[in-house]
PDB file of N, CA, C and O in Angstrom, chain B, residues numbered from 101:
ATOM      1  N   MET B 101     308.753 -50.053  72.590  1.00  0.00           N
ATOM      2  CA  MET B 101     309.162 -49.301  73.748  1.00  0.00           C
ATOM      3  C   MET B 101     308.900 -49.886  74.882  1.00  0.00           C
ATOM      4  O   MET B 101     307.997 -50.723  74.892  1.00  0.00           O
ATOM      5  N   ASN B 102     309.731 -49.544  76.282  1.00  0.00           N
ATOM      6  CA  ASN B 102     309.500 -50.300  77.020  1.00  0.00           C
ATOM      7  C   ASN B 102     307.900 -49.683  77.874  1.00  0.00           C
ATOM      8  O   ASN B 102     307.373 -48.572  77.811  1.00  0.00           O
ATOM      9  N   PRO B 103     307.421 -51.117  78.743  1.00  0.00           N
ATOM     10  CA  PRO B 103     305.778 -49.878  79.167  1.00  0.00           C
ATOM     11  C   PRO B 103     306.994 -49.633  80.823  1.00  0.00           C
ATOM     12  O   PRO B 103     307.306 -48.601  80.230  1.00  0.00           O
ATOM     13  N   GLU B 104     307.778 -49.619  82.041  1.00  0.00           N
ATOM     14  CA  GLU B 104     308.431 -49.591  82.153  1.00  0.00           C
ATOM     15  C   GLU B 104     309.293 -48.263  82.432  1.00  0.00           C
ATOM     16  O   GLU B 104     309.869 -47.876  83.449  1.00  0.00           O
ATOM     17  N   VAL B 105     309.181 -47.768  81.277  1.00  0.00           N
ATOM     18  CA  VAL B 105     309.345 -46.657  80.832  1.00  0.00           C
ATOM     19  C   VAL B 105     308.639 -45.965  80.541  1.00  0.00           C
ATOM     20  O   VAL B 105     308.823 -44.774  80.792  1.00  0.00           O
ATOM     21  N   LEU B 106     307.673 -46.338  79.977  1.00  0.00           N
ATOM     22  CA  LEU B 106     306.672 -44.747  79.387  1.00  0.00           C
ATOM     23  C   LEU B 106     305.906 -44.470  81.555  1.00  0.00           C
ATOM     24  O   LEU B 106     305.594 -43.410  82.096  1.00  0.00           O
ATOM     25  N   LYS B 107     305.882 -45.744  82.082  1.00  0.00           N
ATOM     26  CA  LYS B 107     305.538 -45.753  83.461  1.00  0.00           C
ATOM     27  C   LYS B 107     306.421 -44.186  84.204  1.00  0.00           C
ATOM     28  O   LYS B 107     305.864 -43.122  84.473  1.00  0.00           O
ATOM     29  N   GLU B 108     307.917 -44.524  84.386  1.00  0.00           N
ATOM     30  CA  GLU B 108     309.040 -43.681  85.224  1.00  0.00           C
ATOM     31  C   GLU B 108     308.730 -42.211  84.538  1.00  0.00           C
ATOM     32  O   GLU B 108     308.917 -41.293  85.337  1.00  0.00           O
ATOM     33  N   ILE B 109     308.282 -41.780  83.187  1.00  0.00           N
ATOM     34  CA  ILE B 109     308.047 -40.773  82.968  1.00  0.00           C
ATOM     35  C   ILE B 109     307.430 -39.855  83.470  1.00  0.00           C
ATOM     36  O   ILE B 109     307.593 -38.662  83.728  1.00  0.00           O
ATOM     37  N   CYS B 110     306.429 -40.885  83.601  1.00  0.00           N
ATOM     38  CA  CYS B 110     304.911 -40.565  84.413  1.00  0.00           C
ATOM     39  C   CYS B 110     305.339 -40.201  86.205  1.00  0.00           C
ATOM     40  O   CYS B 110     304.794 -39.469  87.031  1.00  0.00           O
ATOM     41  N   ILE B 111     306.304 -40.910  86.262  1.00  0.00           N
ATOM     42  CA  ILE B 111     306.941 -40.710  87.771  1.00  0.00           C
ATOM     43  C   ILE B 111     308.062 -39.423  88.285  1.00  0.00           C
ATOM     44  O   ILE B 111     308.074 -38.670  89.259  1.00  0.00           O
ATOM     45  N   ILE B 112     308.590 -39.533  87.589  1.00  0.00           N
ATOM     46  CA  ILE B 112     309.631 -39.136  87.911  1.00  0.00           C
ATOM     47  C   ILE B 112     309.758 -38.122  87.859  1.00  0.00           C
ATOM     48  O   ILE B 112     308.983 -37.647  87.028  1.00  0.00           O
ATOM     49  N   GLU B 113     310.845 -36.834  88.689  1.00  0.00           N
ATOM     50  CA  GLU B 113     310.877 -35.529  88.431  1.00  0.00           C
ATOM     51  C   GLU B 113     312.304 -35.278  87.632  1.00  0.00           C
ATOM     52  O   GLU B 113     313.204 -36.119  87.632  1.00  0.00           O
ATOM     53  N   MET B 114     312.375 -34.178  87.044  1.00  0.00           N
ATOM     54  CA  MET B 114     313.307 -33.557  86.404  1.00  0.00           C
ATOM     55  C   MET B 114     314.516 -33.509  87.858  1.00  0.00           C
ATOM     56  O   MET B 114     314.057 -33.412  88.996  1.00  0.00           O
ATOM     57  N   PRO B 115     316.078 -33.592  87.618  1.00  0.00           N
ATOM     58  CA  PRO B 115     316.881 -34.407  88.116  1.00  0.00           C
ATOM     59  C   PRO B 115     317.440 -31.950  88.940  1.00  0.00           C
ATOM     60  O   PRO B 115     317.627 -31.401  90.026  1.00  0.00           O
ATOM     61  N   PHE B 116     317.422 -31.548  87.469  1.00  0.00           N
ATOM     62  CA  PHE B 116     317.768 -30.426  87.935  1.00  0.00           C
ATOM     63  C   PHE B 116     317.733 -29.114  86.835  1.00  0.00           C
ATOM     64  O   PHE B 116     317.920 -29.690  85.764  1.00  0.00           O
ATOM     65  N   GLY B 117     317.655 -28.304  86.667  1.00  0.00           N
ATOM     66  CA  GLY B 117     317.451 -27.303  85.551  1.00  0.00           C
ATOM     67  C   GLY B 117     316.963 -26.440  85.667  1.00  0.00           C
ATOM     68  O   GLY B 117     317.185 -26.020  86.802  1.00  0.00           O
ATOM     69  N   LYS B 118     316.159 -25.623  84.971  1.00  0.00           N
ATOM     70  CA  LYS B 118     315.450 -24.609  84.840  1.00  0.00           C
ATOM     71  C   LYS B 118     313.852 -25.585  85.395  1.00  0.00           C
ATOM     72  O   LYS B 118     312.936 -24.870  85.800  1.00  0.00           O
ATOM     73  N   HIS B 119     313.619 -27.056  85.385  1.00  0.00           N
ATOM     74  CA  HIS B 119     312.385 -27.838  85.234  1.00  0.00           C
ATOM     75  C   HIS B 119     312.391 -28.275  86.621  1.00  0.00           C
ATOM     76  O   HIS B 119     311.397 -28.752  87.168  1.00  0.00           O
ATOM     77  N   LYS B 120     313.977 -28.044  87.416  1.00  0.00           N
ATOM     78  CA  LYS B 120     314.238 -29.076  88.566  1.00  0.00           C
ATOM     79  C   LYS B 120     313.232 -29.053  89.324  1.00  0.00           C
ATOM     80  O   LYS B 120     312.867 -28.084  89.989  1.00  0.00           O
ATOM     81  N   GLY B 121     312.452 -30.677  89.249  1.00  0.00           N
ATOM     82  CA  GLY B 121     310.500 -31.279  89.925  1.00  0.00           C
ATOM     83  C   GLY B 121     309.706 -30.611  90.150  1.00  0.00           C
ATOM     84  O   GLY B 121     309.130 -29.990  91.043  1.00  0.00           O
ATOM     85  N   MET B 122     309.777 -31.033  88.178  1.00  0.00           N
ATOM     86  CA  MET B 122     308.710 -31.390  87.556  1.00  0.00           C
ATOM     87  C   MET B 122     308.335 -31.883  87.128  1.00  0.00           C
ATOM     88  O   MET B 122     308.821 -31.502  86.063  1.00  0.00           O
ATOM     89  N   LEU B 123     307.399 -33.008  86.720  1.00  0.00           N
ATOM     90  CA  LEU B 123     307.599 -34.760  86.188  1.00  0.00           C
ATOM     91  C   LEU B 123     308.041 -34.610  85.103  1.00  0.00           C
ATOM     92  O   LEU B 123     308.032 -33.521  84.529  1.00  0.00           O
ATOM     93  N   LEU B 124     308.514 -35.679  84.614  1.00  0.00           N
ATOM     94  CA  LEU B 124     309.464 -35.484  82.804  1.00  0.00           C
ATOM     95  C   LEU B 124     308.359 -35.574  82.211  1.00  0.00           C
ATOM     96  O   LEU B 124     308.273 -34.787  81.269  1.00  0.00           O
ATOM     97  N   VAL B 125     307.223 -36.396  82.424  1.00  0.00           N
ATOM     98  CA  VAL B 125     305.520 -35.911  81.156  1.00  0.00           C
ATOM     99  C   VAL B 125     305.454 -34.423  81.575  1.00  0.00           C
ATOM    100  O   VAL B 125     305.934 -33.650  80.746  1.00  0.00           O
ATOM    101  N   ASP B 126     304.970 -33.899  82.660  1.00  0.00           N
ATOM    102  CA  ASP B 126     305.023 -32.242  82.013  1.00  0.00           C
ATOM    103  C   ASP B 126     306.312 -31.196  81.938  1.00  0.00           C
ATOM    104  O   ASP B 126     306.477 -30.127  82.526  1.00  0.00           O
ATOM    105  N   LEU B 127     306.986 -31.753  81.192  1.00  0.00           N
ATOM    106  CA  LEU B 127     308.009 -30.499  81.067  1.00  0.00           C
ATOM    107  C   LEU B 127     307.733 -29.876  78.718  1.00  0.00           C
ATOM    108  O   LEU B 127     307.649 -30.536  77.682  1.00  0.00           O
ATOM    109  N   PRO B 128     307.709 -28.452  79.023  1.00  0.00           N
ATOM    110  CA  PRO B 128     307.487 -28.052  78.360  1.00  0.00           C
ATOM    111  C   PRO B 128     308.427 -28.543  77.225  1.00  0.00           C
ATOM    112  O   PRO B 128     309.520 -28.942  77.628  1.00  0.00           O
ATOM    113  N   VAL B 129     308.198 -28.597  75.767  1.00  0.00           N
ATOM    114  CA  VAL B 129     308.205 -29.412  74.303  1.00  0.00           C
ATOM    115  C   VAL B 129     309.436 -28.280  73.833  1.00  0.00           C
ATOM    116  O   VAL B 129     310.153 -28.618  72.890  1.00  0.00           O
ATOM    117  N   SER B 130     309.601 -27.360  74.284  1.00  0.00           N
ATOM    118  CA  SER B 130     310.366 -26.629  74.216  1.00  0.00           C
ATOM    119  C   SER B 130     311.641 -26.594  75.474  1.00  0.00           C
ATOM    120  O   SER B 130     312.642 -25.902  75.289  1.00  0.00           O
ATOM    121  N   TYR B 131     311.503 -27.242  76.476  1.00  0.00           N
ATOM    122  CA  TYR B 131     313.084 -27.138  77.167  1.00  0.00           C
ATOM    123  C   TYR B 131     313.486 -28.482  76.487  1.00  0.00           C
ATOM    124  O   TYR B 131     314.672 -28.596  76.177  1.00  0.00           O
ATOM    125  N   LEU B 132     312.457 -29.730  76.164  1.00  0.00           N
ATOM    126  CA  LEU B 132     312.920 -30.969  74.709  1.00  0.00           C
ATOM    127  C   LEU B 132     313.588 -30.457  73.891  1.00  0.00           C
ATOM    128  O   LEU B 132     314.627 -31.028  73.561  1.00  0.00           O
ATOM    129  N   GLU B 133     313.357 -29.663  73.506  1.00  0.00           N
ATOM    130  CA  GLU B 133     313.590 -29.527  71.819  1.00  0.00           C
ATOM    131  C   GLU B 133     314.834 -28.663  71.952  1.00  0.00           C
ATOM    132  O   GLU B 133     315.213 -28.490  70.794  1.00  0.00           O
ATOM    133  N   TRP B 134     315.758 -27.960  72.880  1.00  0.00           N
ATOM    134  CA  TRP B 134     316.632 -27.527  73.372  1.00  0.00           C
ATOM    135  C   TRP B 134     318.220 -28.653  73.970  1.00  0.00           C
ATOM    136  O   TRP B 134     319.316 -28.841  73.442  1.00  0.00           O
ATOM    137  N   PHE B 135     317.649 -29.130  75.163  1.00  0.00           N
ATOM    138  CA  PHE B 135     317.464 -30.479  74.980  1.00  0.00           C
ATOM    139  C   PHE B 135     318.440 -31.604  73.359  1.00  0.00           C
ATOM    140  O   PHE B 135     319.624 -31.840  73.117  1.00  0.00           O
ATOM    141  N   HIS B 136     317.159 -31.965  72.683  1.00  0.00           N
ATOM    142  CA  HIS B 136     317.487 -32.185  71.685  1.00  0.00           C
ATOM    143  C   HIS B 136     319.146 -31.536  70.678  1.00  0.00           C
ATOM    144  O   HIS B 136     320.262 -31.961  70.379  1.00  0.00           O
ATOM    145  N   ARG B 137     318.396 -30.432  70.519  1.00  0.00           N
ATOM    146  CA  ARG B 137     320.332 -29.772  69.862  1.00  0.00           C
ATOM    147  C   ARG B 137     321.392 -29.662  70.610  1.00  0.00           C
ATOM    148  O   ARG B 137     322.528 -29.726  70.142  1.00  0.00           O
ATOM    149  N   GLN B 138     321.151 -29.496  71.778  1.00  0.00           N
ATOM    150  CA  GLN B 138     322.191 -29.698  73.177  1.00  0.00           C
ATOM    151  C   GLN B 138     322.974 -30.748  72.207  1.00  0.00           C
ATOM    152  O   GLN B 138     323.863 -30.792  71.357  1.00  0.00           O
ATOM    153  N   GLY B 139     321.870 -31.713  73.039  1.00  0.00           N
ATOM    154  CA  GLY B 139     322.607 -33.366  73.169  1.00  0.00           C
ATOM    155  C   GLY B 139     322.043 -33.655  74.636  1.00  0.00           C
ATOM    156  O   GLY B 139     322.079 -32.983  75.667  1.00  0.00           O
ATOM    157  N   MET B 140     321.739 -34.366  74.469  1.00  0.00           N
ATOM    158  CA  MET B 140     320.302 -35.249  76.126  1.00  0.00           C
ATOM    159  C   MET B 140     321.825 -35.326  76.782  1.00  0.00           C
ATOM    160  O   MET B 140     322.904 -35.048  76.259  1.00  0.00           O
ATOM    161  N   PRO B 141     321.494 -35.845  78.234  1.00  0.00           N
ATOM    162  CA  PRO B 141     322.050 -36.133  78.804  1.00  0.00           C
ATOM    163  C   PRO B 141     322.592 -37.531  79.022  1.00  0.00           C
ATOM    164  O   PRO B 141     321.969 -38.500  78.589  1.00  0.00           O
ATOM    165  N   PRO B 142     324.087 -37.708  79.882  1.00  0.00           N
ATOM    166  CA  PRO B 142     323.684 -39.642  79.136  1.00  0.00           C
ATOM    167  C   PRO B 142     322.253 -40.245  80.451  1.00  0.00           C
ATOM    168  O   PRO B 142     321.498 -39.673  81.237  1.00  0.00           O
ATOM    169  N   GLY B 143     322.589 -42.009  79.943  1.00  0.00           N
ATOM    170  CA  GLY B 143     322.101 -42.948  79.999  1.00  0.00           C
ATOM    171  C   GLY B 143     321.106 -42.573  80.654  1.00  0.00           C
ATOM    172  O   GLY B 143     320.669 -41.503  80.228  1.00  0.00           O
ATOM    173  N   LYS B 144     320.408 -43.095  81.731  1.00  0.00           N
ATOM    174  CA  LYS B 144     318.644 -43.544  81.826  1.00  0.00           C
ATOM    175  C   LYS B 144     317.476 -42.314  81.539  1.00  0.00           C
ATOM    176  O   LYS B 144     316.289 -42.428  81.234  1.00  0.00           O
ATOM    177  N   LEU B 145     318.401 -40.970  81.789  1.00  0.00           N
ATOM    178  CA  LEU B 145     317.796 -39.886  81.801  1.00  0.00           C
ATOM    179  C   LEU B 145     318.043 -39.059  80.900  1.00  0.00           C
ATOM    180  O   LEU B 145     317.577 -37.955  81.185  1.00  0.00           O
ATOM    181  N   GLY B 146     318.981 -39.114  79.180  1.00  0.00           N
ATOM    182  CA  GLY B 146     318.689 -39.603  79.129  1.00  0.00           C
ATOM    183  C   GLY B 146     317.502 -39.466  77.416  1.00  0.00           C
ATOM    184  O   GLY B 146     317.024 -38.888  76.440  1.00  0.00           O
ATOM    185  N   MET B 147     317.676 -40.424  78.179  1.00  0.00           N
ATOM    186  CA  MET B 147     316.971 -42.176  77.601  1.00  0.00           C
ATOM    187  C   MET B 147     315.410 -41.597  77.352  1.00  0.00           C
ATOM    188  O   MET B 147     314.771 -41.325  76.336  1.00  0.00           O
ATOM    189  N   GLN B 148     315.115 -41.546  78.822  1.00  0.00           N
ATOM    190  CA  GLN B 148     313.784 -40.878  79.496  1.00  0.00           C
ATOM    191  C   GLN B 148     313.232 -39.779  78.786  1.00  0.00           C
ATOM    192  O   GLN B 148     312.054 -39.952  78.474  1.00  0.00           O
ATOM    193  N   LEU B 149     313.915 -38.314  78.316  1.00  0.00           N
ATOM    194  CA  LEU B 149     314.212 -37.364  78.247  1.00  0.00           C
ATOM    195  C   LEU B 149     313.292 -37.602  76.861  1.00  0.00           C
ATOM    196  O   LEU B 149     312.092 -37.405  76.668  1.00  0.00           O
ATOM    197  N   SER B 150     314.463 -38.162  75.880  1.00  0.00           N
ATOM    198  CA  SER B 150     313.816 -38.114  74.897  1.00  0.00           C
ATOM    199  C   SER B 150     311.962 -39.047  74.084  1.00  0.00           C
ATOM    200  O   SER B 150     310.893 -38.861  73.503  1.00  0.00           O
ATOM    201  N   THR B 151     312.862 -39.998  74.696  1.00  0.00           N
ATOM    202  CA  THR B 151     311.101 -41.117  75.004  1.00  0.00           C
ATOM    203  C   THR B 151     310.141 -39.962  75.053  1.00  0.00           C
ATOM    204  O   THR B 151     309.244 -40.182  74.239  1.00  0.00           O
ATOM    205  N   ILE B 152     309.936 -38.628  75.784  1.00  0.00           N
ATOM    206  CA  ILE B 152     308.363 -37.381  76.324  1.00  0.00           C
ATOM    207  C   ILE B 152     308.849 -36.892  75.406  1.00  0.00           C
ATOM    208  O   ILE B 152     307.806 -36.786  74.761  1.00  0.00           O
ATOM    209  N   TYR B 153     310.170 -36.159  74.264  1.00  0.00           N
ATOM    210  CA  TYR B 153     309.995 -35.566  73.829  1.00  0.00           C
ATOM    211  C   TYR B 153     309.368 -36.109  72.178  1.00  0.00           C
ATOM    212  O   TYR B 153     308.884 -35.450  71.258  1.00  0.00           O
ATOM    213  N   GLU B 154     309.693 -37.895  72.352  1.00  0.00           N
ATOM    214  CA  GLU B 154     309.267 -38.070  70.418  1.00  0.00           C
ATOM    215  C   GLU B 154     307.584 -38.281  70.610  1.00  0.00           C
ATOM    216  O   GLU B 154     306.780 -38.349  69.680  1.00  0.00           O
ATOM    217  N   ILE B 155     307.256 -38.370  72.124  1.00  0.00           N
ATOM    218  CA  ILE B 155     305.469 -38.372  72.588  1.00  0.00           C
ATOM    219  C   ILE B 155     305.178 -37.208  72.037  1.00  0.00           C
ATOM    220  O   ILE B 155     304.432 -37.387  71.074  1.00  0.00           O
ATOM    221  N   GLN B 156     305.412 -36.185  72.199  1.00  0.00           N
ATOM    222  CA  GLN B 156     305.183 -35.365  72.082  1.00  0.00           C
ATOM    223  C   GLN B 156     304.673 -34.465  70.702  1.00  0.00           C
ATOM    224  O   GLN B 156     303.641 -34.005  70.211  1.00  0.00           O
ATOM    225  N   ILE B 157     306.353 -34.564  70.400  1.00  0.00           N
ATOM    226  CA  ILE B 157     306.438 -34.102  68.950  1.00  0.00           C
ATOM    227  C   ILE B 157     305.392 -34.954  68.075  1.00  0.00           C
ATOM    228  O   ILE B 157     305.080 -34.481  66.982  1.00  0.00           O
ATOM    229  N   ASN B 158     304.871 -36.085  68.448  1.00  0.00           N
ATOM    230  CA  ASN B 158     304.236 -37.168  68.256  1.00  0.00           C
ATOM    231  C   ASN B 158     302.645 -37.135  67.694  1.00  0.00           C
ATOM    232  O   ASN B 158     301.888 -37.520  66.804  1.00  0.00           O
ATOM    233  N   GLY B 159     302.790 -36.159  69.265  1.00  0.00           N
ATOM    234  CA  GLY B 159     300.716 -35.942  69.501  1.00  0.00           C
ATOM    235  C   GLY B 159     299.851 -37.141  70.111  1.00  0.00           C
ATOM    236  O   GLY B 159     298.703 -37.574  70.007  1.00  0.00           O
ATOM    237  N   LEU B 160     301.313 -37.514  70.974  1.00  0.00           N
ATOM    238  CA  LEU B 160     301.324 -38.966  71.368  1.00  0.00           C
ATOM    239  C   LEU B 160     301.332 -39.348  72.957  1.00  0.00           C
ATOM    240  O   LEU B 160     301.427 -40.464  73.466  1.00  0.00           O
ATOM    241  N   MET B 161     301.186 -37.924  73.652  1.00  0.00           N
ATOM    242  CA  MET B 161     300.638 -37.566  74.670  1.00  0.00           C
ATOM    243  C   MET B 161     299.393 -39.150  75.944  1.00  0.00           C
ATOM    244  O   MET B 161     299.484 -39.740  77.021  1.00  0.00           O
ATOM    245  N   ASP B 162     298.506 -39.054  74.824  1.00  0.00           N
ATOM    246  CA  ASP B 162     296.850 -39.336  74.616  1.00  0.00           C
ATOM    247  C   ASP B 162     297.749 -40.265  75.713  1.00  0.00           C
ATOM    248  O   ASP B 162     297.790 -40.073  76.929  1.00  0.00           O
ATOM    249  N   LEU B 163     298.552 -41.465  74.856  1.00  0.00           N
ATOM    250  CA  LEU B 163     298.959 -42.500  75.489  1.00  0.00           C
ATOM    251  C   LEU B 163     299.688 -42.856  77.253  1.00  0.00           C
ATOM    252  O   LEU B 163     299.899 -43.987  77.692  1.00  0.00           O
ATOM    253  N   LEU B 164     299.865 -41.982  77.746  1.00  0.00           N
ATOM    254  CA  LEU B 164     300.248 -41.724  78.489  1.00  0.00           C
ATOM    255  C   LEU B 164     298.782 -41.501  80.030  1.00  0.00           C
ATOM    256  O   LEU B 164     298.851 -41.939  81.178  1.00  0.00           O
ATOM    257  N   THR B 165     297.710 -40.729  79.415  1.00  0.00           N
ATOM    258  CA  THR B 165     296.677 -40.044  80.131  1.00  0.00           C
ATOM    259  C   THR B 165     297.198 -41.437  80.971  1.00  0.00           C
ATOM    260  O   THR B 165     298.203 -41.380  81.681  1.00  0.00           O
ATOM    261  N   PRO B 166     296.344 -42.796  80.803  1.00  0.00           N
ATOM    262  CA  PRO B 166     296.115 -43.954  81.236  1.00  0.00           C
ATOM    263  C   PRO B 166     296.666 -44.424  82.468  1.00  0.00           C
ATOM    264  O   PRO B 166     296.096 -44.948  83.425  1.00  0.00           O
ATOM    265  N   LEU B 167     298.383 -44.033  82.203  1.00  0.00           N
ATOM    266  CA  LEU B 167     299.998 -43.439  84.032  1.00  0.00           C
ATOM    267  C   LEU B 167     299.278 -42.884  84.250  1.00  0.00           C
ATOM    268  O   LEU B 167     298.255 -43.221  84.846  1.00  0.00           O
ATOM    269  N   ARG B 168     299.580 -41.745  83.808  1.00  0.00           N
ATOM    270  CA  ARG B 168     299.124 -40.697  84.667  1.00  0.00           C
ATOM    271  C   ARG B 168     298.288 -40.275  85.610  1.00  0.00           C
ATOM    272  O   ARG B 168     298.717 -39.667  86.590  1.00  0.00           O
ATOM    273  N   THR B 169     297.336 -40.467  85.486  1.00  0.00           N
ATOM    274  CA  THR B 169     296.221 -41.623  86.794  1.00  0.00           C
ATOM    275  C   THR B 169     295.983 -41.766  87.651  1.00  0.00           C
ATOM    276  O   THR B 169     295.165 -41.516  88.536  1.00  0.00           O
ATOM    277  N   LYS B 170     297.544 -42.680  87.177  1.00  0.00           N
ATOM    278  CA  LYS B 170     297.704 -43.909  88.224  1.00  0.00           C
ATOM    279  C   LYS B 170     298.976 -43.767  88.956  1.00  0.00           C
ATOM    280  O   LYS B 170     299.566 -44.625  89.613  1.00  0.00           O
ATOM    281  N   THR B 171     299.267 -42.661  88.754  1.00  0.00           N
ATOM    282  CA  THR B 171     300.980 -41.934  89.622  1.00  0.00           C
ATOM    283  C   THR B 171     300.835 -41.299  90.735  1.00  0.00           C
ATOM    284  O   THR B 171     301.866 -41.076  91.371  1.00  0.00           O
ATOM    285  N   ASP B 172     299.513 -40.823  91.294  1.00  0.00           N
ATOM    286  CA  ASP B 172     299.497 -39.741  92.084  1.00  0.00           C
ATOM    287  C   ASP B 172     298.816 -40.960  93.400  1.00  0.00           C
ATOM    288  O   ASP B 172     297.885 -41.766  93.415  1.00  0.00           O
ATOM    289  N   PRO B 173     300.226 -40.385  94.708  1.00  0.00           N
ATOM    290  CA  PRO B 173     299.159 -41.718  95.661  1.00  0.00           C
ATOM    291  C   PRO B 173     298.445 -41.470  96.286  1.00  0.00           C
ATOM    292  O   PRO B 173     297.545 -42.089  96.853  1.00  0.00           O
ATOM    293  N   GLN B 174     298.816 -40.339  96.258  1.00  0.00           N
ATOM    294  CA  GLN B 174     297.540 -39.117  96.967  1.00  0.00           C
ATOM    295  C   GLN B 174     296.118 -39.213  97.274  1.00  0.00           C
ATOM    296  O   GLN B 174     295.467 -39.197  98.318  1.00  0.00           O
ATOM    297  N   LYS B 175     295.651 -39.391  95.173  1.00  0.00           N
ATOM    298  CA  LYS B 175     294.855 -39.066  94.695  1.00  0.00           C
ATOM    299  C   LYS B 175     294.425 -40.025  93.905  1.00  0.00           C
ATOM    300  O   LYS B 175     294.443 -39.719  92.713  1.00  0.00           O
ATOM    301  N   PRO B 176     294.030 -41.121  94.166  1.00  0.00           N
ATOM    302  CA  PRO B 176     294.447 -42.270  93.184  1.00  0.00           C
ATOM    303  C   PRO B 176     293.279 -41.966  91.728  1.00  0.00           C
ATOM    304  O   PRO B 176     292.148 -42.371  91.996  1.00  0.00           O
ATOM    305  N   ASN B 177     293.361 -41.565  90.818  1.00  0.00           N
ATOM    306  CA  ASN B 177     293.059 -42.054  89.916  1.00  0.00           C
ATOM    307  C   ASN B 177     293.280 -40.806  89.459  1.00  0.00           C
ATOM    308  O   ASN B 177     293.292 -40.765  88.228  1.00  0.00           O
ATOM    309  N   LYS B 178     293.526 -39.381  90.198  1.00  0.00           N
ATOM    310  CA  LYS B 178     293.351 -38.107  89.190  1.00  0.00           C
ATOM    311  C   LYS B 178     294.923 -37.431  88.748  1.00  0.00           C
ATOM    312  O   LYS B 178     295.470 -37.299  89.843  1.00  0.00           O
ATOM    313  N   PRO B 179     295.470 -37.160  88.149  1.00  0.00           N
ATOM    314  CA  PRO B 179     296.895 -36.802  88.174  1.00  0.00           C
ATOM    315  C   PRO B 179     297.616 -35.831  88.478  1.00  0.00           C
ATOM    316  O   PRO B 179     297.082 -34.734  88.308  1.00  0.00           O
ATOM    317  N   ARG B 180     298.988 -35.835  89.000  1.00  0.00           N
ATOM    318  CA  ARG B 180     299.888 -34.901  89.989  1.00  0.00           C
ATOM    319  C   ARG B 180     299.198 -33.823  89.339  1.00  0.00           C
ATOM    320  O   ARG B 180     298.429 -33.950  88.386  1.00  0.00           O
ATOM    321  N   VAL B 181     299.488 -32.859  89.855  1.00  0.00           N
ATOM    322  CA  VAL B 181     298.673 -31.440  89.600  1.00  0.00           C
ATOM    323  C   VAL B 181     300.165 -29.936  90.551  1.00  0.00           C
ATOM    324  O   VAL B 181     300.129 -29.560  91.722  1.00  0.00           O
ATOM    325  N   TYR B 182     300.901 -29.624  89.774  1.00  0.00           N
ATOM    326  CA  TYR B 182     301.878 -28.943  90.281  1.00  0.00           C
ATOM    327  C   TYR B 182     301.562 -27.707  89.827  1.00  0.00           C
ATOM    328  O   TYR B 182     301.453 -27.326  88.662  1.00  0.00           O
ATOM    329  N   LYS B 183     301.383 -26.943  91.130  1.00  0.00           N
ATOM    330  CA  LYS B 183     301.810 -25.349  90.049  1.00  0.00           C
ATOM    331  C   LYS B 183     303.219 -24.277  91.014  1.00  0.00           C
ATOM    332  O   LYS B 183     303.931 -24.554  91.979  1.00  0.00           O
ATOM    333  N   PHE B 184     303.122 -23.326  90.347  1.00  0.00           N
ATOM    334  CA  PHE B 184     304.412 -22.576  90.415  1.00  0.00           C
ATOM    335  C   PHE B 184     303.745 -22.112  89.899  1.00  0.00           C
ATOM    336  O   PHE B 184     304.008 -21.024  89.386  1.00  0.00           O
TER     337      PHE B 184
END
């Protein structure tokens, strides 16, 4: 697995849909399961969503903890928090 993909998942926001603006890493597993059943979007976004889906269903979210703490330029060493 490419480490750059893991970094991207922690900083890229969902560009469309119900969870537009949410970081890919924070997408609910139910949303990712829906994409898995319907078909992932083509291209890089589909690969990123597939990666986070596999990480979530296999209980590997702890692997992203070190990356998440480095992604918020406003608050170094703290994960970005969104309130909806």
